[in-house]
N, CA, C and O atoms as a printed pandas DataFrame, in Angstrom:
     atom_number atom_name residue_name chain_id  residue_number  x_coord  y_coord  z_coord
0              1         N          MET        A               1  -14.769    6.721   14.015
1              2        CA          MET        A               1  -14.477    7.757   13.083
2              3         C          MET        A               1  -13.808    8.912   13.576
3              4         O          MET        A               1  -12.918    9.533   12.996
4              5         N          GLU        A               2  -14.362    9.181   14.821
5              6        CA          GLU        A               2  -13.678   10.393   15.577
6              7         C          GLU        A               2  -12.352   10.079   15.983
7              8         O          GLU        A               2  -11.572   11.029   16.049
8              9         N          ASP        A               3  -11.907    8.867   16.289
9             10        CA          ASP        A               3  -10.437    8.686   16.583
10            11         C          ASP        A               3   -9.576    8.885   15.452
11            12         O          ASP        A               3   -8.441    9.336   15.607
12            13         N          VAL        A               4  -10.093    8.543   14.185
13            14        CA          VAL        A               4   -9.100    8.761   13.115
14            15         C          VAL        A               4   -9.185   10.232   12.988
15            16         O          VAL        A               4   -8.101   10.795   12.836
16            17         N          LEU        A               5  -10.212   10.950   13.016
17            18        CA          LEU        A               5  -10.206   12.544   12.729
18            19         C          LEU        A               5   -9.211   13.000   13.679
19            20         O          LEU        A               5   -8.320   13.750   13.280
20            21         N          ASP        A               6   -9.270   12.576   15.079
21            22        CA          ASP        A               6   -8.142   13.154   16.080
22            23         C          ASP        A               6   -6.761   12.927   15.525
23            24         O          ASP        A               6   -5.961   13.862   15.521
24            25         N          VAL        A               7   -6.420   11.699   15.039
25            26        CA          VAL        A               7   -5.012   11.417   14.460
26            27         C          VAL        A               7   -4.836   12.426   13.354
27            28         O          VAL        A               7   -3.774   13.044   13.280
28            29         N          TYR        A               8   -5.814   12.634   12.485
29            30        CA          TYR        A               8   -5.355   13.319   11.344
30            31         C          TYR        A               8   -5.245   15.046   11.835
31            32         O          TYR        A               8   -4.793   15.907   11.080
32            33         N          GLU        A               9   -5.740   15.322   13.205
33            34        CA          GLU        A               9   -5.427   16.579   13.430
34            35         C          GLU        A               9   -4.231   17.076   14.399
35            36         O          GLU        A               9   -4.058   18.202   14.866
36            37         N          MET        A              10   -3.428   15.860   14.570
37            38        CA          MET        A              10   -2.203   15.870   15.276
38            39         C          MET        A              10   -1.299   16.786   14.496
39            40         O          MET        A              10   -1.418   16.847   13.272
40            41         N          PRO        A              11   -0.373   17.525   15.161
41            42        CA          PRO        A              11    0.689   18.168   14.424
42            43         C          PRO        A              11    1.915   17.388   13.846
43            44         O          PRO        A              11    2.383   16.438   14.475
44            45         N          TYR        A              12    2.321   17.703   12.906
45            46        CA          TYR        A              12    3.392   16.835   12.265
46            47         C          TYR        A              12    4.668   16.692   13.311
47            48         O          TYR        A              12    5.200   17.605   13.942
48            49         N          ASP        A              13    4.966   15.457   13.312
49            50        CA          ASP        A              13    6.036   14.931   14.172
50            51         C          ASP        A              13    6.826   13.949   13.475
51            52         O          ASP        A              13    6.366   12.808   13.433
52            53         N          PRO        A              14    7.955   14.189   12.910
53            54        CA          PRO        A              14    8.758   13.261   12.189
54            55         C          PRO        A              14    9.252   12.163   12.827
55            56         O          PRO        A              14    9.736   11.276   12.124
56            57         N          GLU        A              15    9.229   12.011   14.219
57            58        CA          GLU        A              15    9.521   10.899   15.067
58            59         C          GLU        A              15    8.289   10.134   15.230
59            60         O          GLU        A              15    8.478    9.031   15.744
60            61         N          LYS        A              16    7.123   10.404   14.946
61            62        CA          LYS        A              16    5.926    9.626   15.009
62            63         C          LYS        A              16    5.151    9.941   13.830
63            64         O          LYS        A              16    4.131   10.615   13.976
64            65         N          PRO        A              17    5.487    9.555   12.715
65            66        CA          PRO        A              17    4.738    9.729   11.489
66            67         C          PRO        A              17    3.533    9.219   11.343
67            68         O          PRO        A              17    3.430    8.102   11.850
68            69         N          VAL        A              18    2.547    9.643   10.814
69            70        CA          VAL        A              18    1.193    9.187   10.531
70            71         C          VAL        A              18    1.081    8.665    9.270
71            72         O          VAL        A              18    1.055    9.423    8.300
72            73         N          ILE        A              19    1.016    7.537    9.152
73            74        CA          ILE        A              19    0.959    6.820    7.686
74            75         C          ILE        A              19   -0.385    6.256    7.384
75            76         O          ILE        A              19   -0.930    5.555    8.237
76            77         N          CYS        A              20   -0.931    6.483    6.317
77            78        CA          CYS        A              20   -2.166    5.940    5.667
78            79         C          CYS        A              20   -1.960    4.780    4.926
79            80         O          CYS        A              20   -1.118    4.895    4.036
80            81         N          MET        A              21   -2.546    3.595    5.058
81            82        CA          MET        A              21   -2.162    2.310    4.309
82            83         C          MET        A              21   -3.482    1.932    3.642
83            84         O          MET        A              21   -4.541    2.003    4.265
84            85         N          ASP        A              22   -3.422    1.569    2.497
85            86        CA          ASP        A              22   -4.541    1.009    1.820
86            87         C          ASP        A              22   -4.230    0.066    0.709
87            88         O          ASP        A              22   -3.156    0.249    0.136
88            89         N          GLU        A              23   -4.920   -0.819    0.349
89            90        CA          GLU        A              23   -4.569   -1.684   -0.777
90            91         C          GLU        A              23   -5.862   -1.929   -1.595
91            92         O          GLU        A              23   -6.988   -1.860   -1.103
92            93         N          LYS        A              24   -5.586   -2.233   -2.938
93            94        CA          LYS        A              24   -6.767   -2.584   -3.843
94            95         C          LYS        A              24   -6.512   -3.614   -4.829
95            96         O          LYS        A              24   -5.353   -3.657   -5.242
96            97         N          PRO        A              25   -7.349   -4.467   -5.306
97            98        CA          PRO        A              25   -7.102   -5.029   -6.404
98            99         C          PRO        A              25   -7.112   -4.066   -7.578
99           100         O          PRO        A              25   -7.588   -2.932   -7.631
100          101         N          TYR        A              26   -6.414   -4.845   -8.600
101          102        CA          TYR        A              26   -6.238   -4.088   -9.850
102          103         C          TYR        A              26   -6.139   -5.096  -11.012
103          104         O          TYR        A              26   -5.413   -6.089  -10.962
104          105         N          GLN        A              27   -6.970   -4.752  -12.129
105          106        CA          GLN        A              27   -7.208   -5.518  -13.205
106          107         C          GLN        A              27   -5.952   -5.347  -14.299
107          108         O          GLN        A              27   -5.863   -4.229  -14.805
108          109         N          LEU        A              28   -5.114   -6.209  -14.648
109          110        CA          LEU        A              28   -4.245   -6.111  -15.559
110          111         C          LEU        A              28   -4.684   -6.426  -17.105
111          112         O          LEU        A              28   -4.992   -7.572  -17.434
112          113         N          LEU        A              29   -4.693   -5.415  -17.963
113          114        CA          LEU        A              29   -5.380   -5.519  -19.264
114          115         C          LEU        A              29   -4.170   -5.489  -20.305
115          116         O          LEU        A              29   -3.105   -4.890  -20.158
116          117         N          GLY        A              30   -4.509   -6.150  -21.222
117          118        CA          GLY        A              30   -3.704   -6.053  -22.624
118          119         C          GLY        A              30   -4.493   -5.605  -23.899
119          120         O          GLY        A              30   -5.722   -5.628  -23.974
120          121         N          GLU        A              31   -3.737   -5.240  -24.786
121          122        CA          GLU        A              31   -4.501   -4.770  -26.074
122          123         C          GLU        A              31   -4.927   -5.781  -26.877
123          124         O          GLU        A              31   -4.064   -6.552  -27.298
124          125         N          ALA        A              32   -6.223   -5.979  -27.227
125          126        CA          ALA        A              32   -6.684   -6.865  -28.276
126          127         C          ALA        A              32   -6.370   -6.622  -29.672
127          128         O          ALA        A              32   -6.367   -7.538  -30.494
128          129         N          ARG        A              33   -6.073   -5.276  -30.000
129          130        CA          ARG        A              33   -5.601   -4.973  -31.323
130          131         C          ARG        A              33   -4.610   -3.973  -31.187
131          132         O          ARG        A              33   -4.763   -3.224  -30.222
132          133         N          GLU        A              34   -3.521   -3.754  -31.999
133          134        CA          GLU        A              34   -2.537   -2.776  -31.783
134          135         C          GLU        A              34   -3.168   -1.365  -32.064
135          136         O          GLU        A              34   -3.980   -1.121  -32.956
136          137         N          PRO        A              35   -2.610   -0.399  -31.066
137          138        CA          PRO        A              35   -3.216    1.058  -31.215
138          139         C          PRO        A              35   -2.720    1.555  -32.695
139          140         O          PRO        A              35   -1.745    1.101  -33.293
140          141         N          LEU        A              36   -3.598    2.583  -33.157
141          142        CA          LEU        A              36   -3.165    3.245  -34.404
142          143         C          LEU        A              36   -1.880    4.003  -34.042
143          144         O          LEU        A              36   -1.528    4.267  -32.893
144          145         N          PRO        A              37   -1.250    4.306  -35.126
145          146        CA          PRO        A              37   -0.118    5.199  -34.817
146          147         C          PRO        A              37   -0.524    6.670  -34.520
147          148         O          PRO        A              37   -1.572    7.131  -34.973
148          149         N          ILE        A              38    0.178    7.270  -33.884
149          150        CA          ILE        A              38   -0.298    8.636  -33.644
150          151         C          ILE        A              38    0.021    9.550  -34.796
151          152         O          ILE        A              38    1.086    9.406  -35.397
152          153         N          ARG        A              39   -0.868   10.511  -35.149
153          154        CA          ARG        A              39   -0.657   11.428  -36.196
154          155         C          ARG        A              39   -0.441   12.756  -35.579
155          156         O          ARG        A              39   -0.821   12.878  -34.414
156          157         N          PRO        A              40    0.127   13.808  -36.186
157          158        CA          PRO        A              40    0.199   15.101  -35.654
158          159         C          PRO        A              40   -1.378   15.661  -35.478
159          160         O          PRO        A              40   -2.234   15.585  -36.359
160          161         N          GLY        A              41   -1.557   16.209  -34.206
161          162        CA          GLY        A              41   -2.607   16.932  -34.001
162          163         C          GLY        A              41   -3.764   15.813  -33.292
163          164         O          GLY        A              41   -4.852   16.178  -32.845
164          165         N          ASP        A              42   -3.369   14.672  -33.298
165          166        CA          ASP        A              42   -4.517   13.560  -32.965
166          167         C          ASP        A              42   -4.123   12.876  -31.803
167          168         O          ASP        A              42   -2.932   12.704  -31.546
168          169         N          ASP        A              43   -5.202   12.398  -30.944
169          170        CA          ASP        A              43   -4.866   11.505  -29.787
170          171         C          ASP        A              43   -4.502   10.323  -30.224
171          172         O          ASP        A              43   -4.736   10.047  -31.401
172          173         N          ARG        A              44   -3.936    9.498  -29.479
173          174        CA          ARG        A              44   -3.738    8.032  -29.702
174          175         C          ARG        A              44   -4.964    7.231  -29.743
175          176         O          ARG        A              44   -5.770    7.302  -28.815
176          177         N          LYS        A              45   -5.149    6.506  -30.713
177          178        CA          LYS        A              45   -6.361    5.804  -31.048
178          179         C          LYS        A              45   -6.172    4.381  -30.619
179          180         O          LYS        A              45   -5.317    3.667  -31.143
180          181         N          ILE        A              46   -7.068    3.918  -29.545
181          182        CA          ILE        A              46   -6.979    2.694  -29.005
182          183         C          ILE        A              46   -8.528    1.825  -29.139
183          184         O          ILE        A              46   -9.588    2.445  -29.054
184          185         N          ASP        A              47   -8.496    0.717  -29.299
185          186        CA          ASP        A              47   -9.731   -0.133  -29.345
186          187         C          ASP        A              47  -10.340   -0.324  -27.854
187          188         O          ASP        A              47   -9.646   -0.500  -26.853
188          189         N          SER        A              48  -11.646   -0.265  -27.875
189          190        CA          SER        A              48  -12.278   -0.415  -26.389
190          191         C          SER        A              48  -12.240   -1.843  -25.861
191          192         O          SER        A              48  -12.534   -2.126  -24.700
192          193         N          GLU        A              49  -11.762   -2.954  -27.019
193          194        CA          GLU        A              49  -11.691   -4.290  -26.696
194          195         C          GLU        A              49  -10.349   -4.534  -25.959
195          196         O          GLU        A              49   -9.332   -4.014  -26.418
196          197         N          TYR        A              50  -10.298   -5.201  -24.979
197          198        CA          TYR        A              50   -8.958   -5.825  -24.213
198          199         C          TYR        A              50   -8.977   -7.034  -24.017
199          200         O          TYR        A              50  -10.000   -7.677  -24.253
200          201         N          ILE        A              51   -7.913   -7.585  -23.567
201          202        CA          ILE        A              51   -7.456   -8.933  -23.196
202          203         C          ILE        A              51   -7.103   -8.788  -21.576
203          204         O          ILE        A              51   -6.297   -8.000  -21.081
204          205         N          ARG        A              52   -7.924   -9.763  -20.893
205          206        CA          ARG        A              52   -7.798   -9.710  -19.504
206          207         C          ARG        A              52   -6.359  -10.557  -19.151
207          208         O          ARG        A              52   -6.263  -11.700  -19.600
208          209         N          GLU        A              53   -5.414  -10.076  -18.468
209          210        CA          GLU        A              53   -4.112  -10.493  -18.238
210          211         C          GLU        A              53   -4.015  -10.869  -16.772
211          212         O          GLU        A              53   -2.931  -11.244  -16.325
212          213         N          GLY        A              54   -5.041  -10.793  -16.032
213          214        CA          GLY        A              54   -4.854  -11.329  -14.537
214          215         C          GLY        A              54   -5.298  -10.020  -13.643
215          216         O          GLY        A              54   -5.896   -9.019  -14.038
216          217         N          THR        A              55   -4.826  -10.328  -12.318
217          218        CA          THR        A              55   -4.976   -9.188  -11.508
218          219         C          THR        A              55   -3.854   -9.085  -10.618
219          220         O          THR        A              55   -3.053  -10.017  -10.545
220          221         N          CYS        A              56   -3.710   -7.975   -9.891
221          222        CA          CYS        A              56   -2.603   -7.826   -8.727
222          223         C          CYS        A              56   -3.276   -6.956   -7.811
223          224         O          CYS        A              56   -4.384   -6.459   -8.012
224          225         N          SER        A              57   -2.526   -6.785   -6.748
225          226        CA          SER        A              57   -2.940   -6.036   -5.534
226          227         C          SER        A              57   -1.892   -4.697   -5.516
227          228         O          SER        A              57   -0.699   -4.806   -5.801
228          229         N          ILE        A              58   -2.445   -3.602   -5.188
229          230        CA          ILE        A              58   -1.719   -2.547   -5.128
230          231         C          ILE        A              58   -1.619   -2.051   -3.666
231          232         O          ILE        A              58   -2.705   -1.805   -3.143
232          233         N          PHE        A              59   -0.511   -1.858   -2.910
233          234        CA          PHE        A              59   -0.386   -1.451   -1.729
234          235         C          PHE        A              59    0.251   -0.026   -1.622
235          236         O          PHE        A              59    1.368    0.209   -2.085
236          237         N          VAL        A              60   -0.455    0.835   -1.040
237          238        CA          VAL        A              60    0.026    2.154   -0.983
238          239         C          VAL        A              60    0.013    2.795    0.609
239          240         O          VAL        A              60   -0.929    2.803    1.401
240          241         N          PHE        A              61    1.249    3.269    0.766
241          242        CA          PHE        A              61    1.548    3.961    2.141
242          243         C          PHE        A              61    1.756    5.437    1.934
243          244         O          PHE        A              61    2.644    5.874    1.203
244          245         N          ASN        A              62    0.874    6.223    2.628
245          246        CA          ASN        A              62    0.998    7.847    2.332
246          247         C          ASN        A              62    1.331    8.410    3.559
247          248         O          ASN        A              62    0.762    7.926    4.537
248          249         N          GLU        A              63    2.171    9.379    3.749
249          250        CA          GLU        A              63    2.441   10.190    4.851
250          251         C          GLU        A              63    2.017   11.494    4.327
251          252         O          GLU        A              63    2.882   12.150    3.747
252          253         N          PRO        A              64    0.881   11.964    4.425
253          254        CA          PRO        A              64    0.428   13.158    3.852
254          255         C          PRO        A              64    0.988   14.511    4.308
255          256         O          PRO        A              64    0.930   15.493    3.568
256          257         N          LEU        A              65    1.591   14.558    5.674
257          258        CA          LEU        A              65    1.900   15.734    6.183
258          259         C          LEU        A              65    3.361   15.856    5.824
259          260         O          LEU        A              65    3.919   16.952    5.862
260          261         N          ALA        A              66    4.014   14.706    5.463
261          262        CA          ALA        A              66    5.614   14.796    4.892
262          263         C          ALA        A              66    5.566   14.729    3.286
263          264         O          ALA        A              66    6.620   14.708    2.651
264          265         N          GLY        A              67    4.442   14.699    2.712
265          266        CA          GLY        A              67    4.501   14.440    1.221
266          267         C          GLY        A              67    5.150   13.314    0.599
267          268         O          GLY        A              67    5.785   13.368   -0.454
268          269         N          ILE        A              68    4.929   12.164    1.396
269          270        CA          ILE        A              68    5.523   10.947    0.963
270          271         C          ILE        A              68    4.771    9.805    0.675
271          272         O          ILE        A              68    3.870    9.471    1.445
272          273         N          ARG        A              69    5.027    9.148   -0.358
273          274        CA          ARG        A              69    4.135    8.118   -0.871
274          275         C          ARG        A              69    4.786    6.979   -1.301
275          276         O          ARG        A              69    5.686    7.121   -2.128
276          277         N          HIS        A              70    4.450    5.660   -0.818
277          278        CA          HIS        A              70    5.142    4.428   -1.462
278          279         C          HIS        A              70    4.138    3.370   -1.864
279          280         O          HIS        A              70    3.209    2.943   -1.180
280          281         N          VAL        A              71    4.473    3.034   -3.048
281          282        CA          VAL        A              71    3.541    2.225   -3.858
282          283         C          VAL        A              71    4.174    0.839   -3.988
283          284         O          VAL        A              71    5.378    0.857   -4.243
284          285         N          SER        A              72    3.613   -0.318   -3.866
285          286        CA          SER        A              72    4.094   -1.518   -4.272
286          287         C          SER        A              72    3.084   -2.452   -4.967
287          288         O          SER        A              72    1.887   -2.352   -4.700
288          289         N          VAL        A              73    3.544   -3.366   -5.861
289          290        CA          VAL        A              73    2.644   -4.229   -6.454
290          291         C          VAL        A              73    2.799   -5.594   -6.145
291          292         O          VAL        A              73    3.917   -6.084   -6.309
292          293         N          ARG        A              74    1.827   -6.336   -5.703
293          294        CA          ARG        A              74    1.995   -7.661   -5.391
294          295         C          ARG        A              74    1.081   -8.566   -6.218
295          296         O          ARG        A              74    0.129   -8.108   -6.851
296          297         N          GLU        A              75    1.368   -9.741   -6.197
297          298        CA          GLU        A              75    0.334  -10.909   -6.928
298          299         C          GLU        A              75   -0.876  -10.971   -6.269
299          300         O          GLU        A              75   -1.929  -11.055   -6.901
300          301         N          HIS        A              76   -0.827  -10.934   -4.889
301          302        CA          HIS        A              76   -2.016  -11.380   -4.150
302          303         C          HIS        A              76   -2.145  -10.176   -3.041
303          304         O          HIS        A              76   -1.447   -9.162   -3.041
304          305         N          ARG        A              77   -3.105  -10.469   -2.162
305          306        CA          ARG        A              77   -3.502   -9.581   -1.093
306          307         C          ARG        A              77   -3.735  -10.449    0.170
307          308         O          ARG        A              77   -4.824  -10.462    0.744
308          309         N          THR        A              78   -2.667  -11.173    0.578
309          310        CA          THR        A              78   -2.814  -12.087    1.651
310          311         C          THR        A              78   -2.168  -11.657    2.895
311          312         O          THR        A              78   -1.298  -10.787    2.881
312          313         N          ALA        A              79   -2.568  -12.245    3.994
313          314        CA          ALA        A              79   -1.963  -11.998    5.273
314          315         C          ALA        A              79   -0.537  -11.830    5.383
315          316         O          ALA        A              79   -0.051  -11.014    6.166
316          317         N          GLN        A              80    0.249  -12.666    4.528
317          318        CA          GLN        A              80    1.503  -12.567    4.515
318          319         C          GLN        A              80    2.031  -11.350    3.777
319          320         O          GLN        A              80    2.937  -10.636    4.209
320          321         N          ASP        A              81    1.392  -11.172    2.629
321          322        CA          ASP        A              81    1.628   -9.984    1.761
322          323         C          ASP        A              81    1.620   -8.807    2.609
323          324         O          ASP        A              81    2.445   -7.909    2.445
324          325         N          TRP        A              82    0.663   -8.767    3.571
325          326        CA          TRP        A              82    0.433   -7.364    4.294
326          327         C          TRP        A              82    1.456   -7.416    5.358
327          328         O          TRP        A              82    1.971   -6.339    5.661
328          329         N          ALA        A              83    1.854   -8.522    6.000
329          330        CA          ALA        A              83    2.924   -8.584    6.969
330          331         C          ALA        A              83    4.345   -8.023    6.370
331          332         O          ALA        A              83    5.080   -7.225    6.953
332          333         N          GLU        A              84    4.562   -8.578    5.150
333          334        CA          GLU        A              84    5.718   -8.270    4.438
334          335         C          GLU        A              84    5.803   -6.788    4.199
335          336         O          GLU        A              84    6.900   -6.258    4.378
336          337         N          GLU        A              85    4.750   -6.030    3.805
337          338        CA          GLU        A              85    4.762   -4.578    3.773
338          339         C          GLU        A              85    4.793   -3.861    4.838
339          340         O          GLU        A              85    5.206   -2.703    4.776
340          341         N          ILE        A              86    4.393   -4.372    5.925
341          342        CA          ILE        A              86    4.541   -3.822    7.125
342          343         C          ILE        A              86    5.797   -3.653    7.719
343          344         O          ILE        A              86    6.186   -2.613    8.252
344          345         N          LYS        A              87    6.554   -4.924    7.592
345          346        CA          LYS        A              87    7.998   -5.135    7.798
346          347         C          LYS        A              87    8.783   -4.198    7.077
347          348         O          LYS        A              87    9.750   -3.692    7.647
348          349         N          TYR        A              88    8.498   -3.881    5.861
349          350        CA          TYR        A              88    9.212   -2.928    4.855
350          351         C          TYR        A              88    9.024   -1.635    5.481
351          352         O          TYR        A              88    9.992   -0.938    5.786
352          353         N          LEU        A              89    7.614   -1.217    5.723
353          354        CA          LEU        A              89    7.439   -0.044    6.368
354          355         C          LEU        A              89    8.342    0.307    7.694
355          356         O          LEU        A              89    8.826    1.435    7.792
356          357         N          VAL        A              90    8.522   -0.523    8.547
357          358        CA          VAL        A              90    9.211   -0.595    9.784
358          359         C          VAL        A              90   10.551   -0.516    9.607
359          360         O          VAL        A              90   11.190    0.369   10.177
360          361         N          ASP        A              91   11.169   -1.462    8.765
361          362        CA          ASP        A              91   12.655   -1.706    8.760
362          363         C          ASP        A              91   13.236   -0.901    7.635
363          364         O          ASP        A              91   14.409   -0.576    7.817
364          365         N          ILE        A              92   12.688   -0.509    6.526
365          366        CA          ILE        A              92   13.297   -0.053    5.366
366          367         C          ILE        A              92   12.727    1.639    5.265
367          368         O          ILE        A              92   13.460    2.622    5.153
368          369         N          ALA        A              93   11.553    1.639    5.323
369          370        CA          ALA        A              93   10.950    3.209    5.131
370          371         C          ALA        A              93   11.167    4.119    6.378
371          372         O          ALA        A              93   11.603    5.267    6.304
372          373         N          TYR        A              94   10.869    3.577    7.362
373          374        CA          TYR        A              94   10.941    4.310    8.781
374          375         C          TYR        A              94   11.848    3.529    9.797
375          376         O          TYR        A              94   11.328    3.175   10.855
376          377         N          PRO        A              95   13.101    3.250    9.566
377          378        CA          PRO        A              95   13.879    2.574   10.519
378          379         C          PRO        A              95   14.277    3.211   11.802
379          380         O          PRO        A              95   14.565    2.523   12.782
380          381         N          ASP        A              96   14.302    4.673   11.820
381          382        CA          ASP        A              96   14.748    5.413   12.814
382          383         C          ASP        A              96   13.685    6.284   13.692
383          384         O          ASP        A              96   14.044    7.110   14.531
384          385         N          VAL        A              97   12.579    6.042   13.439
385          386        CA          VAL        A              97   11.553    6.819   14.214
386          387         C          VAL        A              97   11.208    6.044   15.461
387          388         O          VAL        A              97   11.480    4.860   15.660
388          389         N          ASP        A              98   10.483    6.982   16.391
389          390        CA          ASP        A              98   10.063    6.478   17.618
390          391         C          ASP        A              98    8.851    5.427   17.650
391          392         O          ASP        A              98    8.813    4.405   18.334
392          393         N          LYS        A              99    7.909    5.876   16.800
393          394        CA          LYS        A              99    6.679    5.189   16.574
394          395         C          LYS        A              99    6.094    5.369   15.257
395          396         O          LYS        A              99    6.286    6.455   14.711
396          397         N          ILE        A             100    5.479    4.570   14.716
397          398        CA          ILE        A             100    4.645    4.720   13.647
398          399         C          ILE        A             100    3.114    4.797   14.037
399          400         O          ILE        A             100    2.696    4.049   14.921
400          401         N          ILE        A             101    2.338    5.613   13.450
401          402        CA          ILE        A             101    1.016    5.741   13.633
402          403         C          ILE        A             101    0.430    5.373   12.357
403          404         O          ILE        A             101    0.417    6.135   11.390
404          405         N          LEU        A             102   -0.148    3.975   12.360
405          406        CA          LEU        A             102   -0.765    3.587   11.082
406          407         C          LEU        A             102   -2.180    3.694   11.143
407          408         O          LEU        A             102   -2.809    3.355   12.145
408          409         N          VAL        A             103   -2.757    4.192   10.024
409          410        CA          VAL        A             103   -4.199    4.352    9.768
410          411         C          VAL        A             103   -4.638    3.371    8.623
411          412         O          VAL        A             103   -4.186    3.435    7.480
412          413         N          MET        A             104   -5.329    2.691    8.943
413          414        CA          MET        A             104   -5.886    1.620    7.842
414          415         C          MET        A             104   -7.222    1.192    7.958
415          416         O          MET        A             104   -7.825    1.547    8.971
416          417         N          ASP        A             105   -7.867    0.424    7.033
417          418        CA          ASP        A             105   -9.225    0.046    7.220
418          419         C          ASP        A             105   -9.216   -1.385    8.019
419          420         O          ASP        A             105   -8.138   -1.858    8.377
420          421         N          ASN        A             106  -10.208   -1.926    8.235
421          422        CA          ASN        A             106  -10.417   -3.140    9.120
422          423         C          ASN        A             106  -10.535   -4.471    8.190
423          424         O          ASN        A             106  -11.336   -5.368    8.453
424          425         N          LEU        A             107   -9.731   -4.501    7.177
425          426        CA          LEU        A             107   -9.815   -5.733    6.321
426          427         C          LEU        A             107   -9.165   -6.916    7.406
427          428         O          LEU        A             107   -8.336   -6.675    8.283
428          429         N          ASN        A             108   -9.670   -8.022    7.149
429          430        CA          ASN        A             108   -9.223   -9.223    7.793
430          431         C          ASN        A             108   -7.799   -9.401    8.124
431          432         O          ASN        A             108   -7.391   -9.760    9.229
432          433         N          THR        A             109   -7.011   -9.107    7.019
433          434        CA          THR        A             109   -5.661   -9.221    7.215
434          435         C          THR        A             109   -4.855   -8.168    7.884
435          436         O          THR        A             109   -3.664   -8.311    8.160
436          437         N          HIS        A             110   -5.493   -7.202    8.110
437          438        CA          HIS        A             110   -4.816   -5.796    8.699
438          439         C          HIS        A             110   -4.837   -6.158   10.392
439          440         O          HIS        A             110   -5.522   -5.490   11.167
440          441         N          THR        A             111   -4.134   -7.112   10.764
441          442        CA          THR        A             111   -3.979   -7.442   12.133
442          443         C          THR        A             111   -2.528   -7.929   12.566
443          444         O          THR        A             111   -1.705   -8.383   11.772
444          445         N          VAL        A             112   -2.321   -7.770   13.955
445          446        CA          VAL        A             112   -1.195   -8.233   14.466
446          447         C          VAL        A             112   -1.025   -9.694   14.175
447          448         O          VAL        A             112    0.086  -10.164   13.926
448          449         N          ALA        A             113   -2.132  -10.422   14.204
449          450        CA          ALA        A             113   -2.080  -11.981   13.914
450          451         C          ALA        A             113   -1.531  -12.114   12.439
451          452         O          ALA        A             113   -1.038  -13.200   12.135
452          453         N          SER        A             114   -1.567  -11.195   11.580
453          454        CA          SER        A             114   -0.884  -11.509   10.146
454          455         C          SER        A             114    0.435  -11.458   10.317
455          456         O          SER        A             114    1.090  -12.100    9.496
456          457         N          LEU        A             115    1.163  -10.734   11.358
457          458        CA          LEU        A             115    2.724  -10.688   11.549
458          459         C          LEU        A             115    3.131  -12.089   12.243
459          460         O          LEU        A             115    4.195  -12.667   12.021
460          461         N          TYR        A             116    2.158  -12.530   13.083
461          462        CA          TYR        A             116    2.374  -13.915   13.749
462          463         C          TYR        A             116    2.357  -14.978   12.778
463          464         O          TYR        A             116    3.162  -15.906   12.860
464          465         N          LYS        A             117    1.433  -14.900   11.797
465          466        CA          LYS        A             117    1.432  -16.063   10.936
466          467         C          LYS        A             117    2.816  -16.062    9.865
467          468         O          LYS        A             117    3.297  -17.094    9.397
468          469         N          SER        A             118    3.267  -14.843    9.630
469          470        CA          SER        A             118    4.276  -14.726    8.852
470          471         C          SER        A             118    5.763  -14.661    9.438
471          472         O          SER        A             118    6.684  -14.975    8.684
472          473         N          TYR        A             119    6.009  -14.307   10.614
473          474        CA          TYR        A             119    7.121  -14.330   11.271
474          475         C          TYR        A             119    7.176  -15.064   12.638
475          476         O          TYR        A             119    6.170  -15.408   13.259
476          477         N          LEU        A             120    8.392  -15.258   13.022
477          478        CA          LEU        A             120    8.533  -16.134   14.401
478          479         C          LEU        A             120    7.945  -14.984   15.487
479          480         O          LEU        A             120    7.863  -13.775   15.273
480          481         N          PRO        A             121    7.603  -15.623   16.574
481          482        CA          PRO        A             121    6.900  -14.570   17.628
482          483         C          PRO        A             121    7.881  -13.298   18.018
483          484         O          PRO        A             121    7.400  -12.178   18.188
484          485         N          ALA        A             122    9.149  -13.532   18.132
485          486        CA          ALA        A             122    9.917  -12.187   18.523
486          487         C          ALA        A             122   10.026  -11.345   17.504
487          488         O          ALA        A             122   10.064  -10.131   17.704
488          489         N          GLU        A             123   10.089  -11.862   16.315
489          490        CA          GLU        A             123   10.098  -10.812   15.222
490          491         C          GLU        A             123    8.776  -10.274   15.020
491          492         O          GLU        A             123    8.747   -9.051   14.887
492          493         N          ALA        A             124    7.648  -10.899   14.963
493          494        CA          ALA        A             124    6.453  -10.220   14.841
494          495         C          ALA        A             124    6.228   -9.403   15.939
495          496         O          ALA        A             124    5.719   -8.319   15.654
496          497         N          ARG        A             125    6.478   -9.623   17.209
497          498        CA          ARG        A             125    6.322   -8.581   18.446
498          499         C          ARG        A             125    7.097   -7.307   18.143
499          500         O          ARG        A             125    6.561   -6.212   18.313
500          501         N          ARG        A             126    8.529   -7.438   17.634
501          502        CA          ARG        A             126    9.201   -6.291   17.260
502          503         C          ARG        A             126    8.610   -5.490   16.287
503          504         O          ARG        A             126    8.684   -4.271   16.439
504          505         N          ILE        A             127    7.981   -5.990   15.219
505          506        CA          ILE        A             127    7.524   -5.232   14.148
506          507         C          ILE        A             127    6.122   -4.505   14.793
507          508         O          ILE        A             127    5.962   -3.303   14.580
508          509         N          ALA        A             128    5.250   -5.155   15.478
509          510        CA          ALA        A             128    4.161   -4.635   15.919
510          511         C          ALA        A             128    4.347   -3.515   16.926
511          512         O          ALA        A             128    3.442   -2.693   17.068
512          513         N          LYS        A             129    5.648   -3.421   17.747
513          514        CA          LYS        A             129    5.754   -2.487   18.615
514          515         C          LYS        A             129    6.153   -1.402   17.806
515          516         O          LYS        A             129    6.047   -0.331   18.404
516          517         N          GLU        A             130    6.557   -1.316   16.698
517          518        CA          GLU        A             130    7.044   -0.162   16.150
518          519         C          GLU        A             130    5.728    0.820   15.876
519          520         O          GLU        A             130    5.883    1.936   15.381
């Protein structure tokens, strides 16, 4: 934990952005009954009953010192999904920086091995070195 706190204390450097990453499963819900029309002075009236429409995973990248946040929604939360999100981070969101400092939890898909499962070795290594 102290290592993470040391990272958070680092001064802002646009060439070495500190990016916090997390993802979470999310339930997709539909209405079992149509909401009642809104009347002047009232809140929208919705029923507490819902229809479960499945799940998705929300990936969030946050650079707090720059005020930047990127959110994407995926059907799953696999090693390949994580690898594609990291490739996006390196190639699209931060293509011109010296190094990305990535802070994330230790979920089993959050590893360099996930890059190697998804890309050819030279490409996986290139992404990992950023």
